[in-house]
Short mmCIF file of the C-alpha atoms (twelve columns), coordinates in Angstrom:
data_MODEL
# 
_entry.id   MODEL 
# 
loop_
_atom_site.group_PDB 
_atom_site.id 
_atom_site.type_symbol 
_atom_site.label_atom_id 
_atom_site.label_alt_id 
_atom_site.label_comp_id 
_atom_site.label_asym_id 
_atom_site.label_seq_id 
_atom_site.Cartn_x 
_atom_site.Cartn_y 
_atom_site.Cartn_z 
_atom_site.pdbx_PDB_model_num 
ATOM 1   C CA . MET A 1   -8.355  12.177  12.472  1 
ATOM 2   C CA . ILE A 2   -8.806  11.110  8.881   1 
ATOM 3   C CA . LYS A 3   -9.014  7.718   7.193   1 
ATOM 4   C CA . ILE A 4   -7.611  7.434   3.689   1 
ATOM 5   C CA . GLU A 5   -8.480  4.465   1.485   1 
ATOM 6   C CA . ALA A 6   -6.761  4.002   -1.850  1 
ATOM 7   C CA . ILE A 7   -7.810  1.325   -4.359  1 
ATOM 8   C CA . VAL A 8   -4.904  0.921   -6.785  1 
ATOM 9   C CA . ARG A 9   -3.223  -1.405  -9.278  1 
ATOM 10  C CA . GLU A 10  -1.474  -4.417  -7.750  1 
ATOM 11  C CA . ASP A 11  1.789   -3.671  -9.565  1 
ATOM 12  C CA . LYS A 12  2.059   -0.289  -7.800  1 
ATOM 13  C CA . PHE A 13  2.419   -1.818  -4.317  1 
ATOM 14  C CA . GLU A 14  6.173   -1.268  -3.870  1 
ATOM 15  C CA . ASP A 15  6.068   2.231   -5.410  1 
ATOM 16  C CA . ILE A 16  3.274   3.349   -3.087  1 
ATOM 17  C CA . LYS A 17  4.806   1.717   0.000   1 
ATOM 18  C CA . GLU A 18  8.117   3.469   -0.702  1 
ATOM 19  C CA . ALA A 19  6.430   6.839   -1.377  1 
ATOM 20  C CA . LEU A 20  4.510   6.620   1.909   1 
ATOM 21  C CA . SER A 21  7.672   5.711   3.800   1 
ATOM 22  C CA . LYS A 22  9.505   8.728   2.305   1 
ATOM 23  C CA . VAL A 23  6.884   11.155  3.666   1 
ATOM 24  C CA . GLY A 24  6.867   9.467   7.086   1 
ATOM 25  C CA . VAL A 25  3.663   7.415   6.885   1 
ATOM 26  C CA . ASN A 26  4.328   4.096   8.618   1 
ATOM 27  C CA . GLY A 27  1.002   2.668   9.784   1 
ATOM 28  C CA . ILE A 28  -0.737  1.129   6.788   1 
ATOM 29  C CA . THR A 29  -3.020  -1.810  6.154   1 
ATOM 30  C CA . VAL A 30  -3.076  -3.415  2.701   1 
ATOM 31  C CA . SER A 31  -5.720  -5.861  1.444   1 
ATOM 32  C CA . GLN A 32  -6.185  -7.687  -1.835  1 
ATOM 33  C CA . VAL A 33  -9.579  -6.731  -3.266  1 
ATOM 34  C CA . MET A 34  -11.455 -7.065  -6.541  1 
ATOM 35  C CA . GLY A 35  -13.641 -4.569  -8.316  1 
ATOM 36  C CA . CYS A 36  -14.537 -2.787  -11.500 1 
ATOM 37  C CA . GLY A 37  -14.957 0.784   -12.549 1 
ATOM 38  C CA . ARG A 38  -16.175 2.508   -15.643 1 
ATOM 39  C CA . SER A 39  -14.471 0.084   -18.030 1 
ATOM 40  C CA . LYS A 40  -16.327 -2.939  -16.581 1 
ATOM 41  C CA . GLY A 41  -13.307 -5.181  -17.179 1 
ATOM 42  C CA . TYR A 42  -11.863 -6.609  -20.360 1 
ATOM 43  C CA . LYS A 43  -12.158 -9.596  -22.717 1 
ATOM 44  C CA . GLU A 44  -9.606  -12.411 -22.681 1 
ATOM 45  C CA . LEU A 45  -9.189  -15.590 -24.695 1 
ATOM 46  C CA . ILE A 46  -9.170  -18.602 -22.337 1 
ATOM 47  C CA . ARG A 47  -8.914  -22.122 -23.805 1 
ATOM 48  C CA . GLY A 48  -10.207 -20.879 -27.141 1 
ATOM 49  C CA . SER A 49  -13.246 -19.085 -25.708 1 
ATOM 50  C CA . GLU A 50  -13.646 -15.360 -25.237 1 
ATOM 51  C CA . VAL A 51  -14.353 -14.548 -21.585 1 
ATOM 52  C CA . THR A 52  -15.231 -11.159 -20.127 1 
ATOM 53  C CA . ILE A 53  -13.264 -10.467 -16.958 1 
ATOM 54  C CA . THR A 54  -15.436 -8.026  -15.005 1 
ATOM 55  C CA . MET A 55  -13.795 -8.015  -11.579 1 
ATOM 56  C CA . LEU A 56  -10.178 -6.891  -11.630 1 
ATOM 57  C CA . PRO A 57  -7.658  -7.572  -8.859  1 
ATOM 58  C CA . LYS A 58  -6.621  -4.428  -6.952  1 
ATOM 59  C CA . LEU A 59  -4.957  -3.457  -3.682  1 
ATOM 60  C CA . LYS A 60  -6.646  -1.428  -0.975  1 
ATOM 61  C CA . PHE A 61  -4.424  0.731   1.239   1 
ATOM 62  C CA . GLU A 62  -6.000  1.936   4.489   1 
ATOM 63  C CA . ILE A 63  -4.190  4.686   6.377   1 
ATOM 64  C CA . ILE A 64  -5.199  6.750   9.418   1 
ATOM 65  C CA . VAL A 65  -3.631  10.211  9.787   1 
ATOM 66  C CA . SER A 66  -3.960  12.809  12.519  1 
ATOM 67  C CA . ASP A 67  -4.844  15.965  10.538  1 
ATOM 68  C CA . GLU A 68  -5.315  17.672  7.160   1 
ATOM 69  C CA . SER A 69  -1.598  18.338  6.605   1 
ATOM 70  C CA . TRP A 70  -0.867  14.604  6.901   1 
ATOM 71  C CA . GLU A 71  -3.883  13.877  4.706   1 
ATOM 72  C CA . LYS A 72  -2.464  16.075  1.938   1 
ATOM 73  C CA . LYS A 73  1.061   14.589  2.177   1 
ATOM 74  C CA . THR A 74  -0.322  11.048  2.164   1 
ATOM 75  C CA . ILE A 75  -2.692  11.585  -0.768  1 
ATOM 76  C CA . ASP A 76  -0.024  13.421  -2.793  1 
ATOM 77  C CA . ALA A 77  2.426   10.534  -2.254  1 
ATOM 78  C CA . ILE A 78  -0.157  7.956   -3.358  1 
ATOM 79  C CA . LEU A 79  -1.189  10.010  -6.395  1 
ATOM 80  C CA . GLN A 80  2.390   10.353  -7.579  1 
ATOM 81  C CA . ALA A 81  3.278   6.683   -7.027  1 
ATOM 82  C CA . ALA A 82  0.053   5.148   -8.388  1 
ATOM 83  C CA . TYR A 83  -0.281  7.250   -11.553 1 
ATOM 84  C CA . THR A 84  0.146   5.608   -14.962 1 
ATOM 85  C CA . GLY A 85  -2.277  7.770   -16.934 1 
ATOM 86  C CA . ASN A 86  -4.263  4.728   -18.036 1 
ATOM 87  C CA . PRO A 87  -7.766  3.623   -17.031 1 
ATOM 88  C CA . GLY A 88  -7.694  1.561   -13.855 1 
ATOM 89  C CA . ASP A 89  -5.204  3.693   -11.903 1 
ATOM 90  C CA . GLY A 90  -7.670  3.654   -9.015  1 
ATOM 91  C CA . LYS A 91  -9.453  5.911   -6.560  1 
ATOM 92  C CA . ILE A 92  -8.616  7.571   -3.244  1 
ATOM 93  C CA . PHE A 93  -11.269 8.148   -0.582  1 
ATOM 94  C CA . SER A 94  -10.892 10.357  2.489   1 
ATOM 95  C CA . TYR A 95  -13.177 10.209  5.552   1 
ATOM 96  C CA . ASP A 96  -13.439 12.022  8.873   1 
ATOM 97  C CA . LEU A 97  -12.848 9.506   11.630  1 
ATOM 98  C CA . ARG A 98  -14.630 9.767   14.975  1 
ATOM 99  C CA . ASN A 99  -12.304 7.712   17.142  1 
ATOM 100 C CA . VAL A 100 -9.468  5.201   17.228  1 
ATOM 101 C CA . ILE A 101 -8.739  2.928   20.186  1 
ATOM 102 C CA . ARG A 102 -5.503  0.986   20.650  1 
ATOM 103 C CA . VAL A 103 -6.647  -2.334  22.093  1 
ATOM 104 C CA . ARG A 104 -3.476  -3.108  24.070  1 
ATOM 105 C CA . THR A 105 -3.248  0.195   25.999  1 
ATOM 106 C CA . LYS A 106 -6.809  1.536   25.643  1 
ATOM 107 C CA . GLU A 107 -5.349  4.836   24.302  1 
ATOM 108 C CA . GLN A 108 -7.832  6.798   22.215  1 
ATOM 109 C CA . GLY A 109 -7.749  9.439   19.497  1 
ATOM 110 C CA . THR A 110 -4.433  10.642  18.072  1 
ATOM 111 C CA . ALA A 111 -2.546  8.992   20.957  1 
ATOM 112 C CA . ALA A 112 -3.687  5.632   19.553  1 
ATOM 113 C CA . ILE A 113 -2.191  6.288   16.114  1 
ATOM 114 C CA . ASN A 114 1.102   7.959   17.086  1 
# 
C-alpha cells in the first residue's frame, strides 16, 4: 500500500477531484493547509503598508492506493490537473504504508481500502 500526499493550489481543487474520479480514485481526504516554498511568499499592499505574505494557502490531498500501478495513475492525474507552469504549483509525496485498519469492521491492509 502507498500513501500519496499532494500539496497544491486551492483553485485546482475541482480539476484534481475530477481527474482522480476519471481514473477511478474515490477515497480521498482534503485539508486546507498553509506553507511556503522556494519563493517564500509575496509582497502585498494592505491599508497603505507593504506586507510580506510568507505562508500561502494550499490544499493537501491524501490518498491511499493498493499498489504501484494505482500510484502511477493517481500521480499522473494530479500532475496533469494541478499543472500551471508557474511557481507554487505544489509538490507530490509518495510513501510506503505499513498498514491500514478500517475501524468499523477491523479489516486490515488492502481489504480496508477497497
